[in-house]
C-alpha positions as MATLAB code, in Angstrom:
seq = 'MEKINMRQYFDDESCAYTYLLFNPYKKSIIIDSVLEQFERNTGIVKNWIWI';
ca = [
      47.102  -12.456  -11.478;
      47.876  -15.726  -13.259;
      46.347  -16.506  -16.618;
      44.394  -19.770  -16.556;
      44.181  -21.725  -19.804;
      41.530  -24.320  -20.532;
      41.259  -27.230  -22.937;
      38.060  -29.178  -23.431;
      38.010  -32.784  -24.663;
      34.938  -34.753  -25.726;
      34.532  -38.507  -25.423;
      32.274  -39.825  -28.209;
      31.491  -43.086  -26.469;
      30.216  -41.612  -23.189;
      29.173  -38.205  -24.611;
      31.072  -36.579  -21.721;
      33.486  -33.669  -21.549;
      36.811  -33.527  -19.741;
      38.416  -30.206  -18.879;
      42.099  -29.477  -18.441;
      42.940  -26.224  -16.647;
      46.546  -25.063  -16.466;
      48.670  -21.985  -15.907;
      52.064  -20.794  -17.203;
      53.763  -22.213  -14.079;
      52.946  -25.772  -15.193;
      50.278  -26.378  -12.560;
      47.255  -28.228  -13.901;
      44.062  -29.991  -12.960;
      41.877  -32.452  -14.859;
      38.145  -32.075  -14.176;
      35.585  -34.819  -14.787;
      37.930  -37.228  -16.504;
      36.392  -40.166  -18.369;
      37.938  -43.351  -16.947;
      38.523  -44.874  -20.389;
      40.427  -41.706  -21.424;
      42.595  -41.493  -18.302;
      45.800  -42.488  -20.124;
      45.147  -39.925  -22.881;
      44.450  -37.179  -20.349;
      47.486  -37.849  -18.185;
      49.616  -38.122  -21.335;
      48.478  -34.658  -22.411;
      49.484  -33.251  -19.021;
      52.847  -35.048  -18.997;
      53.684  -33.865  -22.538;
      52.615  -30.317  -21.742;
      54.770  -30.177  -18.597;
      57.913  -31.031  -20.590;
      57.311  -28.552  -23.434;
];
């Protein structure tokens, strides 16, 4: 069974949360992304994939 990791990000302006779920095999999903934070969120995923 794969371990699923989760990161939670909060956007002060919209008071909304974004969730990043990922596993050790570099598969990930962003849930409920705030449009204004899209670049930040995709940047986190791209940086994480190359670590």
